[in-house]
N, C-alpha and C positions, 0 to 999 in steps of 0.2 A: 274396391268397395261397391257393395251394392246400391243401385240407385234407384229403389222403388219408393213411392209413397208409403208412408207408415200406416199402420193398423186403423189408425183414428180416422184417416181418410178413404178406408178402404171401400166403403160401398160407393162412394162418389167416383173412385178411381179405378174401379174393378176392370172396365172395358180397357184402359190403358195400360193396366199392369198385365193384361193378358197378352197384349201386343208387345209389350216390353220382354215378357218372359219367352215369348215364341221367338221375338228378335235375337235374344241373348243366346238362346239355346243353339242357333244355326251360324252365329258369328265366331265360336271360339276356335276353328279352324282358320279362319283368317287372322284371328288374333296371334295365334301362333307364328304366322308368316311376319306379320308386323313386327311381332318382338324381336324376330330375327334381324329384320331390316333396321329396327331401333339399335341392336346390338352392335352392328356393324358400321352404324354411322358414329359411334362414339370414339372411332379412331379418327379424329379430325384432322390431325397432324398429316397422317397418310393421305387422306382425301384433298387437304388443301395443297400438298406438295405436288401431287399430281396434276390439279388444276393449273397451279403456276407453271409447270413445266409444260403443259400444253399451249399455254397463252404465249410464253416465252418463244417457243418453237414457231408458232404460226406467226409471232409478230416478227421474228426474223425472215421467215417466208415472204412476208409482205413487204420488206424494205426494197427489194429489187423488183418488185411487181408494179409498174405504173398504172395499168388500167385493170378494171374488174374482168374476172374472168366470166363472162356472159357469152351467148351463144353469137351474138353479131352487134357490133357497135354501129347503130344507124346514124345517119346525118341527113339533114335537111337545109338546103341553102335558102337564105333571105336577102331580098334586095330592096332598097329604097325606093319607094315611089313619089312620083312628082305631080301625082292627081289629087283631088280632094276626095276622101273617102267617106262614105255614107254608112253607117251602122245601122242596117234597115232590114237585114235577113235576105236581101236580094243581091246576088253577085254579078252586077252589071257592069262593075269597074275594070277597065282593061287590066289593072294590076292582078286582078285575081286569075285572069286569062293567062298571064305570063308568069305568075309566081310556080315555085316548084310545088309539087303534089308529094304527101307524105307517103304514099304507098301502103300497102295492106297491114292492117291491124293483126296482132297476134292475140290468141285466146290465153286467158289466165285462170278461168273459171268456166266450165268445170274440169278442164284440163289444160295443160301449157305445152302441150305437143302438136298443136294444128292452129291455122289460121282462123280468125274470127268468122263466125256465119254473119253477124250483123256488121258489116263492114263500115268504115268512117274514112273519109278523105279530108286531110287538112292541109291549108296553105296559110302563109305568113308573109306579112310585108310590113313596112314602117315608115314613118316620116319624122320629123324634128321632135314632135311631141309625143307620139303614140306608136306602140305595138299593136299592129292588127292581126286579128286571126280569123279565118272563116273555116268552119267543118261541116262537111256534107254527111248526116248521119241516115244510113239507109234503114228503113222501117218497113219490113215486107210483111209483118204480121199484123193483122187487123185487130182492131180493139184498143182502149185506153191504154195510156200510159201507166207505168207504175209510179206513183209519188204521192205524196200526202196533200200538201197545199203549195200555195206559190209563195209562202213565206220565205224571207231570207234565211241563210244558214241553215239549210236543212240538212238532216242526216244522211250520209252517203250510203249505209247499208240500207237495202229495202227502197232505193230511188233510182229510177232512169236519169242519167245525166252524161254530160260531156265536161271534162275537165283538161286543164293545161297545168303542168307542174314546172316550175323554171328555177334552176339552180344557176343564177348570174355568175357565181365565182368558180363554177365547176368544182367545187370541194366536196360534193357529194354527201354534204352534211346539212346544209340549210338551204330552204329555199321558199317559193310561193305557190299557192294553189288558187286558181280561178275557175270556177264550175258554174254550169248553167244547166236547169231541168229542161225538158222539151215544152214546158209551160213559161219559161223565162225567168224562173227563180235564181237568184244569185247566191253564191257562197264564195268567200275569199277567207284564206287561211295561211298562216304561217307553217311551212314544215321544218321540224326540227329532229335533231338525233337522227339524220339520216333517213327518216321516214320509218323507223322501226317501232312497231306497235301503232295503236288505234290512237293513243293519246299523243302522237307526234304531229297530229294537225291540230293547229289552235286556231278554231272558226270564230273565236270571240273576237278576234282583230278585225277593224274595219278599216276601209279606205276607199278611194274614188276610183271607179273603174266604168265602163259602159257595156251594155250588150243587147242584142236583139234576136228573138227567135222567129223563125217563120215555118209554117207547115207546108209542104207539098205532097203530091199522090205518091207515096212509097218512100219518102224520106222527109227528112227536116234539117234546117240549117240553122246554124248559131253563127253570129257575127260578135266579136268582142273588140274593143279598143281599150288598151290599158296605158294609162300614162306612164311614161318613163320615170316621172316624179314619184310614182308611187312604187316603184321598185328600187332595190339597192344593188349597184353593180359598180365595177370599176372602168374609169374611163380610158378609153383605148381599147376595150374589149374587143375581140374577134370571134370568140366562140363562147356559147353557153351551153348548159345542159338542159334539155327539156324532155318530157314526156307527156303523152296524150293518153287519157282515160275514157273508156265507154261503157257504161253499165246499160244492159237492155235486160229487164226482168222479164219479158215477155218469153223469153227463150227457156230458162235464164241463162244469162252469159256476162262474163266481165273481161273487158279486153284492154289491151294497151299497144301503144304504136311500137314502143321498143320492148322487147320480150321481158318479162318477170316471171319468176318460177312461182308457182300456185300457192307455195308457203309463205311468200312475200307479200307485203302490202302493195296496192297500187301505186302507192307515193314512195315506195323504196326508191331513192336517189341513187344508190349504187347502179342501177341498171337504166338510167336516163341516157337518151341518144344526144348527139351534138346538133346544136343550132349554130350554122356557120355564117357569119355576117358578111356582107360584100364590101365592106369598109369598116376601120375601127370606129367604134361608138364615140360619139361626142356627149360631153357634159351637158345635162337637159336644161341649161340655164338656171336662171334665179330660182331656187325650189324653197319657197316660204309659204306655209299654209297658217291661217288664224282660225281656230275653232272656237269662237265665243258661245256662251249659251247664257240663258235667263231663265229662272225658275219662279213661279209664284204657286202659293196654294195654301191649305189649312191644315192643321193636326191638331189631335188632343189626346194627352195621356191621362186616362180615367183613373189611374192607380193613384197619382198623387193630387187628384182633383183640382187642377189648374184649369184656368179658362182656355178655351181655344188658342192656339198660337198661328199668326200669320208667318208663312214661309216666304221669305223673299231671297233671292240671292242671284248673283252675277259673277261670272267668272269665264275660264276658259283655257283651251292649251294652245302652244305654239309649236309648230313644227318647221325646223330648220334644216335643210339639207346642208350640212357643213361641206361634205363632197358627195358624190353619187351614192357613196357606199357608207358613209357615217353620218347619223342623224342627230340632232339636238332637240329634245322634247323638254318644253317647259308647261308648266301648269300653275294656274293661280286660282286658289279657292275653289278646287274640284267638286262635283256635284255627281253622285251616282244613283240618283234616285231612279232613273230608267232601267237600272241593270235588273234582269231577271231575278227572282229570290230564290234561294237555294232549295232543292228538293230535299225534304226531311227524310229521315231514316230512322227505323227503330234501333236504339243503342243498347245492345246487350254486350258492349265491350267493355272490359276494364280500364280501357285507356281512351285518350282523347282521339276524335275522328276528325277528317279534314274536308273541305270543300274546294272545287277549282278556283281559280282567279278569272274574273270575268272584267274586271275593271279596265276601261280603254286604256288608261295612261300606262299601265304597266304591262301590257301585253307585247309591244314590239320588242324583239329581242329577249322576251322573257326567258328563254332557255339559258340564255348567256348567265343569268342571275340564279334562276331557281331550279336547275336540275343537278346541283352539287349533291352528292351523297346519294341516298338511296330514298324509296318511297315514304319509310317512316323514320329519316334520319337524315334531314335536310339543315344545313346551316343558315339558310335564308329563305323565308316564305313570306311573299309579298302581302299577304292577308293580315300579317300581324301589324301592318300599317294601317292606322285609321281605325284599330279596334283596341279598346283598353277593357280591364277587368275591375268592375266594382267590387271592392274588397269587403263591402258591407253585405250585399245581396249575392255576391259570388256570381253574378251575370255579367256577359259580356255587353258593352255598349260602345255606340259610335263614338269616334274621337275624331274632330275635325281636321282636316289637312289643309294647313295654309296655303303651302305652296310646294314646288319641287322641281328638280331639273334631272334630266336624265341623258347623257350622252352614249351612245353605242352603235356598234356597227364593225366594219372592217376597214383595217388601215390597209391592208393589201389581201392576197389570196390566202396567207399564211397567219396573219394576226388579226384578232377581234379584241376590242376592249369594250369596257363598260363601267360607267361611272354614275351612280344614283345618289341623290340627295333629297331628302323629305323632311320638312319641318311640320310638326302637328301642334294643335293650340293646347292651352293648359285648360283642365277643368276644375273648377272650383268644387263642385259636387262630390267628387271623389278623391279630392288632394291631388291631383295629377298634373305635373308640371308640364310646361311645353318641352317637346322631346324632338331632338334630330337624329334622323337615322341617315347613315353613309353606308354604301356598298360600292366597293371597287373590284373590278373582275379584270383579268388578261388571260388571253386564250391564245396558244401557239398550236398550229396544226403542223403533224409529224407524220411520216410514212404517207401512204395514200389517203386513209379516211380517218385518221386518229389523230388526237389531241391531247395537250396537257393545258389545265386550267387551273388558275390560282384566284382566291376570293378572300376580301377582307370585309367584316361586318361590323359596325360600330352604331351601338345605339347611345346616346348622352342625354341626360336631361339639363336643361337650363333655362333661363327666363320665366322664374317663378314670382308671382306677385302676393301669394297667400302666406300666412305667417308659418314659421318652421323652416328648417334647411332641407328644403325638398328636393333642390338640386344636386345634393350631397350623394354620390354615387352609392347605390344599394344594388344588393342582388336582384331585386324587382325592376329597377329602372335602369340598370347600366349594364352593358354586355358587348364584349369585343370577342369575335372569332375569326380565325385565319385557317384556311384550307388548301388542300391541292388534290386534284383529280387528274388520274390518267384515264381518258376514255378511248376505248380500242374498238375498231370495226374493221374486219378484213375486207378487201377489194370486192369480194362476190357477195359480203353480207352474210355469209354462213356463221362466221365468228363475231360476236359483239360481247362487250363488257367493260368494266370500269375497276380500277382501284381508287381508293380515297382515304385521305388522313385530314381530320380537323381537330383544331385545338382552341379552347376557350382560354381568352387571355385576360380575364376580368379580375384576376388576383384574388378571387374568393374560392376558399378551398385549396386542396393540394392540387398543385398545376399536373403533377404526374397522373391524377386521376380526372382531368380535364379534357378528354380526349375522345373522339369517336371515328373509327375507322372501319373499313370493310371492303369487300371484293364481290364482284358480280360478272359471272362468264357463263355466256350460251353459246351452243353450237345448234344451228337448225337448218337442217335441208329436207327434201322431199320424204325422208323415211324416219329420220332421227331428230328428236328435239332434248336436247340434254343440257342442264343448268346447274350452275355452284353458285351458292351465295353464302357469305360468311360476315358476320359484324362482331365488334367489338366496342363497347361504350363503357367509360368511366365512371365512377360512382358519383363525381361532382361536374359532369359535363352536362351544361344548360345552356343551348342556343336559343336565348329568349326570342331572337326576332327569326327563328327559324322554326322546324316542326320535328320535335323529338318525343316520339310516343312512350319512351321510357330508357332509364338509364341503369348504370350498373348491371350489364348482362353480356353473355358471350351467345352467339347464335350461328347455327349452321343450317343450310337450307338446299339441299339437292333434290333435283327433280330429273325424271327421265321418261320420256315418251316415244313410242314406236308407232309409225303410221303406215298403213299400206292401202292400195286401191284395187279392190277386187272386181272381177268382170261381172258384177251382180247388177241387174236393172234396178235403177233408181237408187243405188247407193254409190256417192263419190268417193268416200273415203271412211275408212275404220282406223280406231287408235286407241291404245291402251297407255294408261300412265301411272306411275308410282310418284309420290311427293312425301318428303320427309321435312319436317322443320322443328328444330330443338333450341331450346334456350335454357342457360344456367348461369348461375351466380357463382364466385369464389367462395363466399361464406356459407351458402346455403346448399349448393349443389343444382341439380336439374330442377327446374320450376316450371317448364312447359315443354310438351312436344306433340305434334300432330302428324300422323302418318295417314296418307289416303291413296287407295287404289281407286282408279276409275276407268270405264270404257265409253268411248265416244263414237257416235255415228254422224257422217254429214252426208244428207242426202243430196240428189242431182239437182232438187228443187231449191237448195241453199238452205233448208230446214237442218238444225242442228241438235242432237239429242246427246245427253250424258247421263250415266247413272255411276255412283261413287260410294264406297264404303271408307269411314273414316274411324280412328282411333285417336282420342286425345287423353292427355295427363296434363294437370293443373295443380301446382302446390301455391297457395294463394300467399302473396307476400304483405297482405293488408286485409282487413275485413272487406267483405263484399256481398252485396244483394244481387243474386243473378237475374232479378227481374227488373233491377234499378227502378223500384216503386216505392222506395222509401220504407221496406219492411226489415224483419230481422236479418243480420248479414251473418254469412258463412265466417267463421272465425280464422283470424291471421294464422299460417302454418299448417291449416287443414289440407289434405290431399285428395284428388278426385281422379279417376280413370272413367271415362265414358266413350260410348261407341254410337255411331248414327249412320242411317243410309240417307243419301242425298241424291237428287236428280235435277237436271237442267233442260229445258225445251226452249229452243230459239227457233221461232215460227217461219214460215215461207212467206215473205213479205208481199208477194205478187198477189195476196188475195185481199178483198176490202177488210176482212174480220180478221185480226191476228192476235194470239195469245202469247205472250212471253211470260214463263214461269220457272221457278226454281224453289225446291223445298227440301225438307228434312224431317226425319223422324227418328227418334232414340233417346239414349239416356242424357242427362245434362246435369253436370256436378252430381249433387244427391238425390236426383229427380228425374223428370221425364219432360221431353219437349218435342212437339211438332209444329212446324212452320211452312209456310209457304208465301212467296212473295213475287212480283213481276208486275205487269202491265197488260191492260186489255186495251186495243186499238181498232178504232173503227174509221175507215178513210172515205171520205167524199170528194174524191179527186174533181178538179184540182183546188177546191175552194174551202174545205174543211176537213179537220180531223178531231174526233173526239176519243180521248183517252182517259183510262183510269190506273193510276200507279196504286199498288195493293200490299199489304203487308200484315200477315196474321200469325201470331205467335202464341200457342197455348203451353204454358209452362205449368208443371205439377211438381210440388215440393212438400217433403214430410212437414209436419208440425216442429217447431214454431214458425216455419219460414213461409212468406208469402205464396199462394198460387197467383197466377196472372194471365190473362188474355189480352194481348196488346195487339192493338189495331190501328194501322195507319192507312188512310184512304186518302188519294189525292187525285180527284177528278180535274181535267184539263182540257179547254175547248179552245182551239186554234182556227180563225177564220181568216181567210184571205180575201177581200173582196175585189182587189187586183193587185198588180205587182208592187204597188208603192203604199198599199193601206193594209194593216194587218191589227188584228184584235185577238188578244190573248187573255184568259182567264185561268187562274190555278187555286184551287181550293184544297187545303190541307186539314185533315182531322188525325190528331196525335193523341190517343187516350194514355199513351206512357207519360207524357209531360203535360197533359191536360190542356191542350191547345186547339184552337180552331182559327184558321188563316185563311183570308181572301186576298188575292193579288190579281187585280185587272189591268191591263195595259192596252192602249190604243196607239200605233205607231203610224205616222204617215211620213213618208220619205219623199219629201216635196222635190229633192234634187239630189243627186249622187253625195252620199254621206252627211246629209243634213235632214235633221228630223224634227218633227213635233211630236212629243209623248205626252199623253195623260195617263197617269198612273194613280189607281185607288188601292189602297191597303185598309183592311179590317183584321184586327187581332182580339181573339176572345180566349178566357179560360173558362173550363166548364167544371161543372161538380164542386162548386155551385157555378151557373153561366153568369159571367161577368165580362163586361167590355174591358178591354185592356188599353188598345190604341187604335186609333182611326185617322186617316188622312187622305188627303187629295192633292197631287201635285201636277202642273203643267211647265212642261220642259221644252225650250225651243234651243235647238243647236244649228249652226250654219257654218258650213266649211267653204272659207273663202282663199283662193290661192292669190297670193300676193306678186 
């Protein structure tokens, strides 16, 4: 189908049409290549059988292999101290002189075949309450460190820092990260899924620990004290898995104590070394923490013309260490007013998009509950709790959480369990009954690093006080889902993947069409990355407390990338990749496919560049406005083939001014689209960062469909006055949904894990300009160990 604007708009679109014609003329030979790939991909069962055979063969190989196939399993001994330790960055205690030293660090970037140029020496000791760490970080190159601000939970990429990764159960699957920058900023996170992928470190998790940094001539020292009550481990342990990380962007260089191949993340637990304790670990004593909060503030909703509302609230969390590895979390009347707002996106998708969980109560062991299925096919998604749909306005609204409990953690090295129960309040305004959410999970580790997990999710309404039988189960307010996942990871982490099958049990619709299942298998080494994904979802599958982008489809998604490392100055790696994603339904046939060819360059400075060519096909299963601005819709059943060129620029973060950009130009349904998005960042280390997120989309469609210039601008200011006082302001202008938002937040961490927040929000509609809501909240949280 030709995808140019019609003659009625010829004058205004003349320049764009010339670009489109030039683009189409030089893309035909690539189209023929992509059509051939698409033809081969139709033989799904051949591809699927091959992948299953590969996984089965590799799983069998792993059964008898007890340790990862790494270059050398490093070890470090740790001895108990009897003296009082002071966390001050001065290593004058006798325990540091007597402690084992880590030995030389290995380079991971730009290469993984040599020792680090910026060396680091690590020592560990402990007493009844704390695990102590001291690291001496060599710094021979003069100049400022590469970092943004001293704000907590910094981004690891583009930041100088030292970190320890701890795997207390040596299962090479789950662990903890504690990191410190040369300016003393802290970051703690939970490592999940073996450390595979950037999203496997959950930095929204917060807990109590201590650190101090001190600078010297040619090096800097960091000391840490991590309470045993903060960690989860098995009583009587004699060995843990650990690794240490050092980023030095002055060179630039990324290093690890235990060697990790360059294609793996620095937190890949498969390659961690051993920490050998001098005696079996004791239970850390009574482990109960009270975290009360109090809020006060004012808010006003200008849309319903009500008077200002006084905000008052008290509540809190209780954390109880049932065992050193099993934790019970309780919450009463939780309040999340201090949580950072979501970054908005320009939505040109036909389906729902999702945002990450940042609420503290849901984070510990979150992977145990939320990693079932695939990215777009989750049986359980915590952000469904505390949010409801207004059936009149079709907008999402907050739904108060009355309280809840979560029991989660390890029973032993092989078994993990999770039990979550949350009760939400009824809402008279939208006739929503009080609802109970229950999730039960059990996980069994098998082989070296694999596991089988089962989940049961139940949403049940009850305790309604308004007229009508609102507690009667219906498709909107009642749901049950059960599922089983097999998660596979080879000992060396080169092979990873999963198989899953989930079944909705709510008795609505045919049981045979209430399923979702799929597989995902990836091989990744220094030269080859190959991945196979497939999914099948029944017509009636609806995980209401999960995230299901669409149903009634079959999907296959094979990718292949080849990487090589030329001896060219300034270039670290070259790669070329082909991706194919195809969906179809039984009664309609093929509905979507995307095939992409791309070429990438990673520079020695850590800068990354990518250029890509894409061919897309869509058969609409419903009417759709490609601009999502409320204009005329393309009709159901219409078909479109369109092509585009795309690029990605990931900057060198060692410079004060950096620009991250991605963009595309080409056909779009029956028209043309040019887009660019990314962020502009200017650092004033270590005190401030000014950034602007941006997204610009120009869409030209023939009459009678809307043209659109969609603009999303999000300026952000982060200021750190000192290590415990932070100021953040985020402004977001989005002309697609005609909103303008301001969110300003001051955080004072007056004690570890204890904060005072002052949060101001201001929301507007524009065209015409109208105030929507406005509010200011003061919140105090205090962490008290009993």
